[in-house]
C-alpha positions as CSV (number, residue, x, y, z in Angstrom):
1,M,0.1,0.1,0.2
2,R,1.3,3.4,-1.2
3,L,0.6,6.4,1.0
4,G,0.3,9.1,-1.9
5,V,2.6,11.6,-0.4
6,A,5.3,13.8,-1.6
7,Y,7.8,13.7,1.3
8,A,8.7,11.6,4.2
9,L,11.0,12.1,7.1
10,V,13.7,9.7,7.0
11,D,16.4,9.9,9.4
12,G,15.9,13.6,10.1
13,V,15.8,14.5,6.3
14,L,12.6,15.4,4.4
15,L,12.9,12.6,1.5
16,P,11.4,13.3,-1.8
17,G,8.8,10.7,-2.9
18,D,6.1,8.1,-1.6
19,V,6.1,5.6,1.1
20,E,5.1,1.9,1.0
21,I,3.8,-0.1,4.0
22,E,3.1,-3.7,4.0
23,D,2.4,-6.0,6.9
24,G,2.5,-3.2,9.2
25,R,6.0,-2.1,8.4
26,I,7.6,0.3,6.1
27,T,9.0,-1.3,3.0
28,A,10.3,1.4,0.8
29,V,10.5,5.3,0.6
30,G,11.5,7.8,-1.7
31,L,9.1,5.9,-4.5
32,A,8.5,7.8,-7.7
33,G,4.9,9.5,-7.8
34,T,2.6,12.8,-7.7
35,G,1.4,12.6,-4.1
36,T,1.0,15.6,-1.6
37,G,1.9,16.1,1.8
38,I,4.4,14.7,4.3
39,A,4.6,11.5,5.8
40,A,6.2,11.6,9.3
41,P,6.7,9.2,12.1
42,G,3.6,9.1,14.3
43,F,3.8,11.8,17.2
44,V,5.1,10.3,20.8
45,D,3.9,12.3,23.7
46,V,6.1,11.2,26.8
47,H,4.4,13.9,29.0
48,I,0.6,14.1,28.9
49,H,-1.9,13.7,31.9
50,G,-5.3,13.2,30.0
51,F,-6.9,14.3,26.8
52,A,-10.5,14.5,25.4
53,G,-12.1,14.8,28.8
54,V,-10.1,12.0,30.3
55,D,-8.1,12.1,33.4
56,F,-5.3,9.2,33.2
57,A,-5.2,9.6,37.2
58,T,-8.5,7.9,37.3
59,A,-9.2,6.5,33.9
60,D,-10.4,3.1,33.4
61,A,-10.1,0.9,29.9
62,E,-12.9,2.7,28.5
63,G,-11.2,6.1,29.3
64,Y,-7.8,4.9,27.8
65,R,-9.8,3.8,24.7
66,H,-11.7,7.1,24.1
67,A,-8.7,9.1,25.0
68,T,-6.4,7.1,22.8
69,E,-9.0,7.4,19.6
70,A,-8.8,11.2,20.0
71,L,-5.2,11.4,20.5
72,L,-4.6,9.3,17.1
73,A,-6.5,12.2,15.4
74,T,-3.9,14.3,16.3
75,G,-1.3,12.3,14.8
76,V,-0.2,11.0,18.6
77,T,0.4,7.2,17.9
78,S,2.2,6.3,21.2
79,Y,2.2,8.0,24.5
80,R,3.1,7.8,28.1
81,P,0.3,8.5,30.7
82,S,1.8,10.7,33.2
83,F,0.8,11.1,37.0
84,I,1.7,13.9,39.1
85,T,2.5,13.9,42.7
86,A,-0.1,11.9,44.8
87,S,-0.7,9.5,47.5
88,E,0.8,6.1,47.2
89,D,-2.8,4.7,47.3
90,E,-3.8,6.9,44.3
91,L,-0.5,6.3,42.1
92,V,-1.0,2.5,42.8
93,A,-4.7,2.6,41.6
94,A,-3.5,4.9,38.4
95,L,-0.8,2.6,37.8
96,A,-3.1,-0.7,37.9
97,E,-5.1,0.9,35.0
98,V,-2.3,1.4,32.4
99,P,-3.2,-0.4,29.4
100,P,-0.7,-3.1,28.0
101,G,1.7,-1.8,25.5
102,L,1.9,1.7,27.3
103,G,4.5,2.8,29.8
104,A,3.8,5.1,32.5
105,H,5.5,8.2,33.5
106,L,5.6,9.1,37.0
107,E,6.1,12.8,37.5
108,G,7.0,12.6,41.2
109,P,6.5,12.0,44.1
110,F,10.4,12.5,44.5
111,I,10.5,16.3,43.8
112,A,11.6,19.4,45.5
113,S,9.5,21.0,48.2
114,V,10.6,24.6,46.6
115,R,9.8,23.6,43.2
116,L,6.2,22.2,43.2
117,G,4.8,23.8,40.6
118,M,1.2,22.6,40.6
119,H,2.2,19.4,42.5
120,P,0.5,18.9,45.6
121,A,2.9,19.5,48.8
122,D,1.2,17.0,51.2
123,A,2.0,14.1,48.6
124,R,5.5,15.1,47.8
125,R,7.9,12.5,49.4
126,D,11.7,12.2,50.0
127,P,13.7,9.8,48.1
128,D,12.7,6.0,49.5
129,V,13.6,3.0,47.5
130,A,11.3,1.0,49.3
131,L,8.3,3.4,48.2
132,L,9.7,3.4,44.6
133,E,9.7,-0.4,44.3
134,R,6.0,-0.4,45.5
135,L,5.3,1.8,42.8
136,L,7.4,-0.2,40.2
137,A,5.5,-3.2,41.2
138,A,2.1,-1.8,40.7
139,G,2.3,-0.9,36.9
140,P,4.3,-0.6,33.8
141,V,6.5,2.3,35.0
142,A,8.9,3.6,32.0
143,H,9.8,7.2,33.1
144,V,10.2,8.7,36.2
145,T,10.7,12.5,37.0
146,L,12.5,13.2,40.4
147,A,14.8,15.9,41.8
148,P,18.4,14.7,41.8
149,E,19.9,16.8,44.6
150,L,17.2,15.3,47.2
151,P,19.2,13.2,49.7
152,G,19.0,9.5,48.7
153,A,18.0,10.5,44.9
154,A,21.2,8.8,43.8
155,G,20.1,5.5,44.8
156,L,16.6,6.0,43.1
157,I,18.6,6.8,40.0
158,D,20.7,3.6,40.4
159,V,17.7,1.5,40.6
160,L,15.6,3.0,37.6
161,V,18.7,3.0,35.4
162,A,19.4,-0.9,36.2
163,R,15.7,-1.6,35.0
164,G,16.0,0.3,31.9
165,I,13.6,2.8,33.2
166,V,14.0,6.5,31.6
167,V,15.2,8.7,34.5
168,A,14.3,12.7,34.1
169,C,15.2,15.5,36.2
170,G,12.5,18.0,37.0
171,H,10.6,19.9,39.7
172,T,14.2,20.4,40.9
173,N,16.4,23.0,42.5
174,A,19.5,21.3,41.4
175,T,22.8,23.3,40.7
176,A,24.5,22.5,37.4
177,E,27.2,20.3,39.5
178,Q,24.3,18.3,41.1
179,A,22.7,18.0,37.8
180,Y,26.1,16.7,36.1
181,E,26.3,14.4,39.0
182,A,22.8,12.8,37.9
183,F,23.5,12.7,34.2
184,D,26.8,10.9,34.7
185,R,24.8,8.4,37.0
186,G,22.6,7.7,34.1
187,A,19.8,10.5,33.9
188,R,19.3,11.4,30.4
189,H,16.1,13.7,30.2
190,V,14.8,16.8,31.7
191,T,11.2,17.3,32.3
192,H,9.8,20.8,30.8
193,L,12.8,22.7,30.5
194,F,13.2,25.8,32.3
195,N,9.8,25.2,34.2
196,A,9.7,24.3,37.9
197,M,13.2,24.1,38.3
198,R,16.4,26.7,39.3
199,P,16.3,29.7,37.2
200,F,19.2,29.9,34.7
201,T,21.5,32.6,35.5
202,H,25.2,33.4,34.2
203,R,26.8,32.8,37.5
204,D,24.2,29.8,38.6
205,P,23.2,28.0,35.6
206,G,21.4,25.4,37.5
207,I,20.1,22.3,35.4
208,A,18.6,24.0,32.5
209,G,22.3,25.4,31.8
210,A,23.9,21.7,32.4
211,A,21.3,20.1,30.2
212,L,21.6,22.4,27.3
213,T,25.5,21.9,27.3
214,R,25.3,17.9,27.8
215,D,25.2,16.1,24.4
216,D,23.4,13.0,26.2
217,V,20.7,14.6,27.6
218,T,17.2,15.4,26.1
219,V,15.2,18.2,27.3
220,E,11.4,18.7,26.9
221,L,9.4,21.9,25.6
222,I,5.9,22.8,26.1
223,L,5.3,25.3,23.2
224,D,1.5,26.6,24.3
225,G,2.8,30.2,24.5
226,H,2.6,30.3,28.4
227,H,5.3,28.1,29.7
228,L,8.1,29.7,27.6
229,S,8.8,32.7,25.9
230,D,10.1,32.6,22.1
231,E,13.4,33.6,23.2
232,A,13.9,30.8,25.9
233,V,12.8,28.3,23.1
234,R,15.2,29.9,20.6
235,I,18.0,29.5,23.3
236,A,17.1,25.6,23.4
237,L,16.6,25.3,19.8
238,R,20.2,26.7,19.1
239,A,22.2,24.8,22.0
240,A,20.2,21.4,21.5
241,P,18.6,21.3,18.3
242,D,18.7,17.6,17.8
243,R,17.8,17.0,21.5
244,L,14.5,18.7,21.7
245,V,11.3,16.6,22.7
246,L,8.2,18.3,21.9
247,V,5.7,17.4,24.8
248,T,2.3,18.7,25.8
249,D,1.9,18.1,29.4
250,G,-1.8,18.0,28.5
251,L,-4.9,17.6,30.7
252,A,-8.3,16.0,30.4
253,A,-9.7,19.6,29.1
254,A,-7.1,19.2,25.9
255,G,-9.3,19.0,23.0
256,M,-12.5,19.9,25.2
257,G,-12.3,23.8,25.9
258,D,-12.6,25.9,29.0
259,G,-14.1,24.7,32.3
260,D,-13.3,23.2,35.7
261,W,-11.2,20.0,35.5
262,R,-8.7,18.1,37.5
263,L,-5.2,17.0,37.1
264,G,-4.9,14.0,39.5
265,P,-6.0,15.2,43.1
266,Q,-5.6,19.0,41.9
267,P,-8.6,21.2,40.9
268,V,-7.7,22.9,37.7
269,F,-9.2,25.9,36.1
270,V,-9.3,26.5,32.4
271,R,-9.8,30.0,31.1
272,D,-9.2,31.6,27.5
273,G,-7.3,28.3,26.8
274,V,-4.9,28.5,29.8
275,A,-4.9,25.9,32.9
276,R,-4.1,27.1,36.2
277,L,-4.7,26.2,39.8
278,E,-6.9,28.5,42.0
279,N,-3.8,30.5,43.1
280,G,-2.7,31.3,39.5
281,V,0.0,28.5,38.9
282,L,0.2,27.1,35.4
283,A,-1.4,23.4,35.8
284,G,-0.5,21.5,32.4
285,S,-1.9,22.8,29.0
286,V,-4.5,22.3,26.4
287,L,-1.9,21.8,23.7
288,T,-2.0,19.4,20.9
289,M,1.0,18.0,19.0
290,P,0.6,19.5,15.7
291,R,0.2,23.0,17.3
292,A,3.4,22.6,19.3
293,I,5.2,21.5,15.9
294,R,3.7,24.6,14.3
295,E,5.1,26.8,17.0
296,L,8.4,25.6,17.0
297,V,8.5,26.1,13.2
298,R,7.1,29.7,13.7
299,I,10.0,30.2,16.1
300,G,12.7,29.2,14.0
301,A,12.9,25.6,13.6
302,S,13.1,23.8,10.3
303,I,9.9,21.6,9.4
304,E,12.4,18.5,9.9
305,Q,13.7,19.4,13.2
306,A,10.1,20.2,14.5
307,L,8.5,16.8,13.2
308,Q,11.8,15.2,14.6
309,A,11.2,16.7,18.1
310,A,7.7,15.5,17.9
311,S,8.7,11.9,17.5
312,R,12.5,11.0,17.6
313,R,11.9,8.1,15.1
314,T,12.0,7.5,11.6
315,L,10.5,6.2,8.7
316,G,13.1,4.2,7.0
317,P,12.4,0.6,5.8
318,G,11.9,-1.7,8.2
319,A,10.2,0.7,10.6
320,A,6.7,0.4,12.3
321,G,4.0,1.5,10.2
322,D,2.8,4.1,12.6
323,V,2.8,7.2,10.4
324,V,1.0,10.8,10.2
325,V,0.3,12.3,7.0
326,L,0.5,16.2,7.1
327,D,-0.9,18.7,4.8
328,D,1.5,22.0,3.7
329,G,-0.2,23.9,7.1
330,L,1.2,20.8,9.3
331,E,-2.1,19.5,10.0
332,P,-2.8,15.9,10.1
333,T,-4.7,14.4,7.2
334,A,-4.4,10.9,7.9
335,V,-3.0,8.5,10.7
336,Y,-1.7,4.9,10.3
337,L,-1.2,2.8,13.3
338,G,0.4,-0.5,12.3
339,G,-0.3,0.0,8.6
340,V,-3.7,0.5,9.3
341,R,-5.6,3.8,8.3
342,R,-7.4,5.0,11.1
343,S,-10.3,7.7,10.7
344,L,-9.6,11.4,11.7
């Protein structure tokens, strides 16, 4: 089956020609034809708390089915349901509902009390290997955000790295030196760069400065127009053009509109498309991945860079047939999952 496209993102380059899929896999790229649009790897959102009215913290199987179908319509073919800091019982219950094939992202509870953001203070915990082990046993944890400067955090990093679980640094007051120690230990990702972390200054660059100068660390960007200024995004783009990871940090309100919602245990109020707690703190977003891609291009990235940041995969022969086709305005026009076209 041919997709009828004019270009495909292959190894970070827009290759002219059509794409062929057979038996759920890419079999050929660069085929001669007269197609239109761009084929890109299906988008991957590694930091999303909910979508289309579904809060993953309380979702059941039907809720996940609904959210997954709604995300497919935005080009997202894979995602990590993310859970903010909550009580152990709440996290265990949420992890138990994660469907097969999805890996969960624990955004806490081992975070810094001075960089909570919208996380509830009463559920924050100091690093505790026994608690971590219970959470890992509760469901398919694939990704953990923690504050590496906390006493005992090194032990958590060691456990997670040994199990092949992504260690992300976030909600942290870490200095650059503390960040480098965590990266040397195996942490390889930074959660929503510049947000809920020690501010960058010229004498105290903090974890943001450390991450941007470290070639083996990827950094998340939330491009909803509220979490980051254009200048901050340009700094990240110029310092780490191949290490950017677009995420939505989305909540149940994404795809729904203004109203009163929840993000895990926290009540969230969405007004004029901005999600906040009652005290005004930003609380996730209603961003979609196509909008994030368009924002990154507007700010200065190439289309190739923006699409790569939304997936970090390729459409080369042998790759999974998880593909999104976009028009000239970078809006999805078709989505394929395992080579099967899904309705938008």
